N, C-alpha and C positions, 0 to 999 in steps of 0.2 A: 568525331570516332577519329579522324584523321589527327586532331589536337592531341588525344588522348596517347595515339603510338609517338609523337614525337615527345610525348610529356614523359613516356616511359622510355624511349630511346635515352632522352638526357638524363634520366637515372642511371640505364645502364653504363653509359658514357663514364657516369660519376665512380661507378664500380660498384654501385648497390646491387647485394644480391636477394636482399627481402626486402621487405615493408619496414624494417626497424632501423631509423635514423640514429646513429651514435653520435652524441655531440661533443666535442673536446672541449678540455678545461679551457677557462680564460688565458692562462699564460701559454698554454701549447701553441694557441690561435693567434697569441700576439708575439710568438717568437717567430712562427711561421711566417705572418706578415712582414717582421720585420726583416727577415732571411730573404724573401721575395723582392722587397724594396730594396734590400743592398743589391740584390742580383741583377735588377734591371737598371740601377743606377750603372753599375759598373759596363753593362752591357752596352748602355748609352754613350759612356765614358769611349769606349772601345770604338763604338761606332763613329762618332765625331772625330777621333784620332784619324781613322780610316779614310773618311768623308774629305777632310779637311786638305791644308795645300798640303801636308807632309803627306798625305794618300797619296793625291794628284801626282805628285814629284815620283813617287817609289813607282806608279802606273804608267808614266809617259818615259821615264828615265831610259830604259831599255830601249825602246824603238827609236829616241833621239839619238841615241849612241850607233845602234844600227846603222840609220840614215847618215849620220854624218861620216861613219867608217867608209860607207858606201860609195858617198859622194866624194871623199878626199881619193879614195881607190881610184875612182873611173877619172876624176882629174890629172892626176900624176901617172896616166899612161898605162894603169894598171889592169885594163879591160879593152877588148877591141869593140866598136860603136854597132859591129854587124853582130856581134855575138851576146852582147852582154850592155844595156841601156845604163845609162848614168839616171840619177834623180833628177837633173836638169832635164834631160830630155823626155823624162817620164812628165814635168810640168808642163811643157812644151806640147807633148801628144796632147795632154788633158786639155789644153788652152783651143789647140786645132780642132779637137772631136767636140767640144764643147761649142764653140764658137759655128761650127757648121749643123751643129744640131742633131749628129748622129750619136753622140753620148747619151743624151735624154733619151733618144728615142729607142736607141737599144736597153737602157733601163729599164724606161717602161714598158718594153713589151714582155722583157723576161720575167718582171713582178707580175704582170696581167696572167700570164701563163701559168706562173706557181697559185698563185691564189685561185685559176681555174681548178688546175689539178687537184690542189691541195683540197679545196672545198670539196669536193667530190669524195677524197679519199676518208674525209671527215667523216662525213654522211654516212659513207659505207661502214666504216669503223665503228661508230657511232650504233649504229642498229646490229651489226654482226656482234661487235664486242660485248655489249649489253645483252643480246640474246645468250651468247657462249658463258658468259658470266652467270646469269641466272638461272638457266637452263641447264642440267648435266647433259639431257638428250641431245639437246642442239650442238652443246660443245663436242659432245661424240661423234656425232654426225659431220663435222667439218673440221675436226682435229686435223685428219689425215693430212687431207689436200693444203691447210693452211700450214702444217708443218715441213710439209716437201717445199712449199711455192716460198715460204720465208726466207729462208736462207740464199736466195737467187737475188744477186744485186739488181737494182733497177736498170743498170747499164746493159746489163746482161739481154734486156728484152730489147735492143735497140732496132737488131737485124730483124727481129719477128714483127715488130711493131711497124715497121716500115713496111714489110710484105704486107700485113693485115692492114693498114690506114694508109700507104703512103708515106710521103714526106710534106704533107701539110699538117696543120695543129692538130687534129687528131692522135696523130703517132704522139707528138710531145707530152700532150696532155696525160695520155695513157703512161708516159714513162714517168711523169710527175706523178701519178696516181699510186704507181707503184711502190716509188721511192718513199710515199709520205705513209701508206694506206698500212704495212705491217708493224711498224714502232706504234703509231696510236693504239691498233686492235689488241697489240699486245700487253700495252698498259691499261685498256680498258677493261679486259678480262681480267689482270693481274690486280686493278683496284679493287674491282666489284668482289675478287674472290677472298681479298685481305679484310672483307667487314666482317664484324663479328657475327656469327649466326643468329646469336640472340636476336638480333635485331632482324631476321627473317622471322624466327620462330613469335617475336612478338608481333608483326604484321599479318601473320597467318591467326593469332589470336583473336585478333581486333576483325577480322574477316575482310581487310582493306583491300579494295581492289588493285588487281597487280600494276596497272600501268599507273597509277598514283602513287603506290609504294616506290616503283621505280623512280617516278621522276622527282618524290619529294622526301625521300631516303637514301634510294639505293646511290644515285649519282652525286647528290650533295657528298654523302659518305666518301666516296672514291675520287670526288674531283682534284686532291693533290695528286694522285699518281695519273688521273687523267689528263690533266693541264703537263705533267711531267712528258708523256707521252705525245701531245699537240706539239710541243716545245720540240721535240725529236723529229716529228714527221715532216715539221716546216724546215728542218737543217735537210732533210733528206729531199724532201722536195726541190729545193735551191740545190742542193750536189745536181740533181738528175736534171733539171732545166738546161745546167749548164752543158752537160755532156750530150744530150737530146739537140742542142743547138749548134753542136760541133758538127753534127751530120746531118745537112738536109734542111739548112736554114738559111733566112737571108737578111734577117734582123736578128736582135738579144746578144746579149753578152759572151754567152758562148761562141756566136758567131764572130763578133769581135774579136775573141780569141783565135778561132780559126785564120780568121783573114788576116791577123798579122803576122801568124805564122806563114802564110802563104806567101804576104811579100816582104817576108826576112825583118819585118819590123820588130824589133823584143822592145823597144817601148812601148808599141801598141799591146804587145801579150804582156806585160808586167800589169801595164794600167788594167786591161780587164781583169787579170788575176786580183789585182788590189781592188776592182770596183765589185769582185765576188766575195773578197772578204770582209769590205766591209758593208756591205748589204748586210751579210750573212750575220755579220756580229749585230747589227741595227733591229733585225730580225729577233734575232736568238734576246735579245735586249727586251725588246718592246714583250714577247712571251712572258719573261722572267719578270717583269712589272706587272704586268696582268695577273700573274699566279701569284705574287706575293699579297696582291691587294684583295682578291678572292678568296685566298687562304686566311688572311687575317680578319675579312670579315663573316667569315665562317665560324 
């Protein structure tokens, strides 16, 4: 029975509205195939140009110029060491913290906190988002509270989280949860609501059990937008963990940032900022890579 539904859905995706199939003539088919092949060749050519040596030069030239200008400015006395560190001092701070093990400990602690809060947020967003996307009554029941809480940034919850959970791990995980939950929830709901209504009508016509229909039809159809929400949620989680660690933490990249400020060491502060940016980009690149693989597979 499920196979019949999926066959019907593929027919709907192809734009069929009745059982009659209109076959194009051979000339039209040949023209369409040649046009599609030419478009694919052009796309591959542009992709190779963008990913080749020239693409990497274009990608890296601006950061290299900025770092070189920054190093020259610091070398010739353009900045005070207590106010702005030079790239050389940041490299020295990196070697210092890496050799003592603090750098790797802080990175590992922050990533573990992000994953813990993010996974809890993902589970909650999946349950509530699918429920709100499929059921109008459920969406109506939770819509008001979601619309009130959604604009409140995760860092605004820090004082209340400390009051509720203290300065331990629970308060940090809660703040990460808040920062990751709402972007994923919104994309779950919007992705499901963007599905063609005929899919649901076809599922009802074949009397497919709702859970099986959600698992095999609804979630795969909404998956591209769901993955976009996961990307945004992971970014929000990483931002919130840094904010949470700057208050009441003894480890983590956010603590490293706050500790550098208290010691008046701009090299440590900038090093922590660079770590935040680099790890955030790596996380985002990983999610985008997985998103392309899954979407292409679908």
